[in-house]
Each structure stands twice: as structure tokens, then as C-alpha cells.
N, C-alpha and C positions, 0 to 999 in steps of 0.2 A: 654597514650600525650608524646612528647617528652619535654625534659627540655629545657631549653636555653642554649645552647654549653658558654661556659668561652669565655671574651673577645680574649684570645690569641688563642682558637679554632676557633674563625672565623674568625681572622686576618690569621689563616691558611688556613679554607678555601677561601678564598678573594684570597690570593696568590695561590693557585690551580686555582683555575677559568682563574687565569691573564694567567697560564701557557698554559692553553688546549685552550680558545676562545682570538682570535685576538681583539672581544670588548667584553670585563670580568665586571660582575658586581661588584657595591663599596664594602667596607665594611659593608657601610651604607646599601645598599641595602638589601643586603644579610642579617641582624640584623633585617631588619622591615621582609623580608620574612620571617626569621626562628620565627617570633614571634607569626606567626598566629597561631591559635591554629590547629592542624592534620598537624602539617611542620615538618618533621624529613633530619638531615643533616647527609650523612655516607661519612667517609674520610680512605681514608687508605693512612696517611701521607707521605707527598714527593712524592705521586704518582698519585692517582687519587682522585676524591668527585662527589658526588650527592647529588640531593634536591629532596623529595618526598611529596606530600601531601596529607593528605583524608580529601573527604568534601562530609557528607550525602551519604556514599557510593560510592561514585566514589573516585579513585585515581588519581592524575598528575604527573609526572616524568617530574620535572621541569627544572634538567638540569643534563649532567652526562657526565665525560669528564674524560682521562687520561691522565695526560701530554707526551706530545713528547718524547720517549726512552723506557716509562714504555708500550706504547703501543702493541698488538699482544701477552700479555703474560696472557690473562684472567682475567685482574683484571677488565674491563668494564662489563663482565659476571659474577663477584662475587657479586659486587656493584650493579648493576642490579638485582640481585634472591635476595640479602640483603631486596633491597629496596621495591620490588614485597612482599615479605614475611613479612614487617613492615606494607605496607597499606592495607594488607589483615586484620592481626591481627586488622588494626584501623577503620576495615567492610566496606572497599572497595569489591564489588563485578566484576569493572572493573574497569580499568585503563589506562588512553589517554596519547599519547606526540604528538609532530612533530620533526621531520627530517627532517633536509633540503635533497632536491632530488639526490643533485650530493655526498651526504654522506655514499655510500655503505658500509665502513664498519661498520658503526652503524645502517642501516638499516638491514646488514643481521645479528647484534647481537638479533635487538629485532623482526625479524622475527623469531628468533630460539629460542626466549625464547615466542615465540606464538602470536605476536602483528601479527596484519593483518590491512591494509589500511584502512581505513572506511571516508576517504575525502582528501579534497585538499585545501588549501590555497595559493593564486599566492603573487609573492611580499614580502612571510612574512620575512626572514632572511635578513640585510644589511648587506654587502659584505666590502672588503676594495674596494676603487674605488668607490664609489655610487651603485655599481652593486649590486642584489637584488638576491634573491634565494627563490625557491619557495620549499614548504614543505609539506610531506604525514602527513596526521593524522593519527596515529595507534591507535589500542584499543587492547585488552588483556582481556579477559573475566577467570572470577575464575569459575572453575567447583568446588561446592564443593562434598566431599566425601561422 
């Protein structure tokens, strides 16, 4: 099980999330998420972050982001691989995530990691100007060797 991040690391995680997303999660929201058993946070300081969790054999990528200017360098792929490995070590036999239908780069990343679409959520994400965006629900199964 992951240890709670020191306060300064949660602040850094919140700052990274704010640089990655137009509607960021607060430091308090992140602290509450990280207090849930089975939750892990991964960071590449100043560049990228990921939060994932495993519960009763099921993993979830809750958020993953790379700051503008650091994208297209493989950081998302590195974090995703580390998160999937951590989730598998925590007993996940499959991992789920949601991705906006307009986020083609992220969808390519997830498909490249073995995720497949298994569902659809209409109006899932709130976007700027009151606009809503649908999301694909994707799953990756772990195949034990």
C-alpha cells in the first residue's frame, strides 16, 4: 500500500494537475483521494502526474496528465506503465479509465497500452463555456504468465 505523500508533495501534485487540466482538483481533494487505501500517486516533478487506485482486483486510472511543453516526449507512456505495474502488484486483474472522445492523443496512448473501449458515457466531462464532452470507458486486462 502506498504511503501518504508529504504535504509538499501533495501541493506539487495539485500544481501539476492545475497545469494539465482546465478544471483542476484542489489540494484538499487530492489529499482525500490519496487517503483511500489502494491509491497511488506518481509524479515526474514539474512535468507529469498520475493517480491510480486498486480495489478488490480492479484498477482505475483516475487521472494522468502531462503539462503543455512536456507532451510528446513519452512521459505519459512512462507514467501509465508505472501505474499499471503498481496496480497489478496491488492485485488488479483489469484496469479501467475514462477518456474524452476528443482527446485523441490520450486514446492512442491507452490503446497502445492494451486498453479497449468497453463503454460510453454521454456528457461525462464539463468543458469550458458550459460545453460537455462524452467519454469512452476503456479497460485493460492483465494476462498472467
